[in-house]
C-alpha positions, -999 to 999 in steps of 0.1 A, spaced: 522 -45 148 506 -31 181 470 -15 181 471 18 188 460 30 226 463 68 233 475 71 266 439 87 278 429 55 271 454 33 294 452 61 322 412 53 321 425 16 329 452 23 354 472 -4 334 482 -18 296 485 -58 287 502 -65 259 497 -99 245 523 -112 213 504 -130 191 534 -135 171 555 -147 197 528 -173 203 527 -186 169 568 -188 171 566 -206 203 541 -225 185 562 -230 155 594 -241 175 579 -265 200 563 -285 167 599 -281 152 611 -302 182 588 -330 170 594 -338 131 575 -373 134 544 -356 157 515 -334 150 520 -305 174 481 -293 190 476 -264 215 463 -266 250 444 -233 250 426 -237 279 420 -208 310 408 -187 278 440 -192 265 461 -188 296 447 -154 302 456 -145 264 422 -148 246 407 -174 229 390 -153 200 423 -135 195 448 -168 199 427 -194 187 429 -179 149 468 -168 153 474 -208 157 450 -219 134 469 -200 110 501 -212 119 484 -246 113 478 -259 141 446 -280 139 441 -295 173 430 -280 206 426 -289 241 407 -269 268 392 -285 304 356 -275 306 325 -282 278 319 -242 281 359 -230 269 351 -258 242 321 -239 235 339 -205 233 366 -221 214 347 -233 185 330 -200 180 368 -194 174 378 -226 157 352 -234 134 373 -262 118 392 -272 147 393 -307 165 385 -296 197 391 -317 227 376 -310 265 401 -329 292 381 -327 320 357 -355 310 324 -359 301 299 -342 328 268 -369 337 244 -358 308 264 -336 290 268 -358 257 244 -342 235 257 -310 240 293 -318 236 281 -338 201 259 -300 195 289 -286 195 314 -309 172 337 -312 205 354 -344 215 351 -354 254 386 -370 272 369 -402 287 385 -408 319 363 -432 334 344 -463 323 308 -449 332 319 -416 308 328 -443 283 297 -461 284 281 -428 284 296 -413 253 293 -446 232 255 -448 238 251 -416 223 280 -417 194 276 -454 183 309 -449 166 302 -416 146 316 -390 173 350 -390 180 368 -388 214 396 -397 235 406 -422 267 425 -406 291 449 -429 310 461 -423 341 500 -432 348 509 -416 378 488 -386 386 457 -399 405 439 -373 396 414 -384 362 417 -412 342 415 -449 341 444 -468 359 465 -484 335 451 -521 341 418 -510 335 428 -494 302 451 -528 292 417 -546 300 393 -523 277 417 -531 247 390 -550 223 359 -537 241 335 -527 216 329 -499 231 363 -486 223 350 -486 192 312 -471 198 328 -444 217 345 -434 186 381 -433 204 407 -416 184 432 -407 204 450 -422 238 465 -396 266 479 -394 296 497 -364 315 531 -360 331 539 -355 367 571 -341 366 579 -335 331 597 -303 339 621 -323 361 640 -345 337 655 -365 363 626 -376 381 622 -416 378 587 -413 378 594 -396 343 604 -431 327 578 -452 347 552 -427 328 565 -433 296 571 -470 298 534 -477 313 521 -451 284 539 -475 255 522 -504 268 490 -491 269 495 -476 232 507 -514 220 473 -519 230 455 -499 214 469 -503 176 460 -477 150 450 -451 171 468 -420 181 487 -415 210 498 -379 227 520 -377 264 539 -348 261 527 -317 276 551 -283 274 581 -302 294 576 -337 281 583 -322 248 616 -322 259 621 -351 272 632 -383 252 605 -410 245 577 -389 251 565 -378 217 542 -405 205 517 -387 177 507 -358 189 525 -332 210 502 -311 234 523 -282 246 504 -255 267 524 -227 291 553 -230 270 532 -214 237 528 -186 265 565 -179 272 564 -200 301 604 -218 308 596 -254 300 632 -263 310 631 -253 346 669 -243 354 678 -240 322 675 -207 293 641 -204 282 636 -214 252 603 -197 245 598 -164 228 583 -139 256 545 -130 252 529 -108 279 543 -73 286 523 -56 319 525 -18 325 512 1 353 507 40 356 520 57 380 492 74 395 513 93 421 549 105 434 557 114 466 587 117 494 584 107 529 609 110 558 628 84 577 603 63 600 575 68 575 548 40 569 536 32 538 501 11 527 475 -7 550 492 -19 584 520 0 582 538 -26 568 567 -9 557 589 18 572 611 39 557 649 33 566 654 69 552 640 98 529 628 80 501 604 85 472 571 67 465 552 62 435 516 47 441 506 22 405 471 22 397 463 -13 397 461 -40 427 451 -77 435 416 -71 417 437 -71 383 449 -104 390 485 -88 404 487 -112 433 484 -101 472 509 -127 479 538 -104 461 538 -79 490 571 -68 500 586 -99 475 584 -84 442 596 -57 414 585 -33 392 612 -15 368 608 22 361 628 37 334 647 0 336 653 5 373 643 -26 397 621 -9 424 608 -26 451 569 -30 459 564 -16 497 540 -31 520 505 -45 513 494 -48 479 456 -32 476 428 -41 459 435 -10 429 471 -1 440 506 -7 443 533 13 463 571 14 446 601 32 464 615 47 435 644 62 449 666 51 429 646 56 396 647 90 382 621 87 357 597 80 381 569 111 379 532 110 374 520 93 342 552 74 340 550 34 334 563 8 358 570 -29 340 557 -55 359 560 -82 335 581 -77 310 620 -75 305 638 -91 330 605 -97 354 593 -125 333 564 -145 342 586 -172 357 603 -147 379 572 -128 391 558 -161 401 585 -171 423 582 -137 438 549 -146 445 560 -179 459 538 -192 433 539 -205 396 540 -186 362 507 -207 355 487 -189 380 502 -156 373 493 -156 335 458 -176 344 446 -148 366 457 -117 346 429 -96 349 397 -79 330 405 -42 337 433 -38 319 436 -22 284 446 -50 263 470 -43 230 474 -75 208 509 -70 191 507 -92 156 
């Protein structure tokens, strides 16, 4: 059930972000069911993709998720506060001199170089677990495949407490891309060199690829409603909904301009509505003149430039537009991926950029 939020409180913030915790749990269960022979983790970096680790973490734990991934040590500390008993891995590796802090919070570094492995092994002495990151094609973080194969059997592997080997897909959302098959094959070679150690390759889109599951699925974006199968119907439930209040409605004549630099000119007598949110709330300026909002279910174009705190809509065809009425910017037909496309970016960036000024409503 949603937490009650009086209209005056929403008005004090200008916009409301509704986060469906039940949908997050349902999405995790749906993804886990696709790998019946695998455990299913949750990637909750960037404050659970902007949805709030303090609420999302316990929701996933209740759904029986036991393993979590974040990007940074600071995120791991926040995740530990929400998830006192979980396995928490830090994807971005072990910063120099940070091993003691990882150990103090019971966090597991994902080690991506010989230097990181050596530093962690010196502290761990086989007592503190960690993961080994193998680069199978991203050329970002991780040990190259030949180096990972050479390290198999090295005493530092046991000393570092390596209990998981992982890699990351380059183009899992494009199943026809030949790089997927190469990465699956290379990762299989590495896994065979480390018998008895768990392996993880599948991100959100990788869950839908044959041969990618291994021991641990590692979805992130799909948990939060993003489509892991672009070009096909989204199998995930939507999670976020963003609604803003109309602050003012006005009528303008043909030839009137709107917004900074007069970037929009009225082609006819028009009715405009101004919303109380802008790029300071994480709604991208790049969507200026390209995106839409829904007013009474009617698509209304975003006019001119998105400003820091305000957005202008053309509501000429939306009779429900009035002061205090709501406009939907994410939700219904405007899913997170559609909003990303309108802004010339991806849904990931929209989600993780959602700001702190919204009143947040959590739905169980």
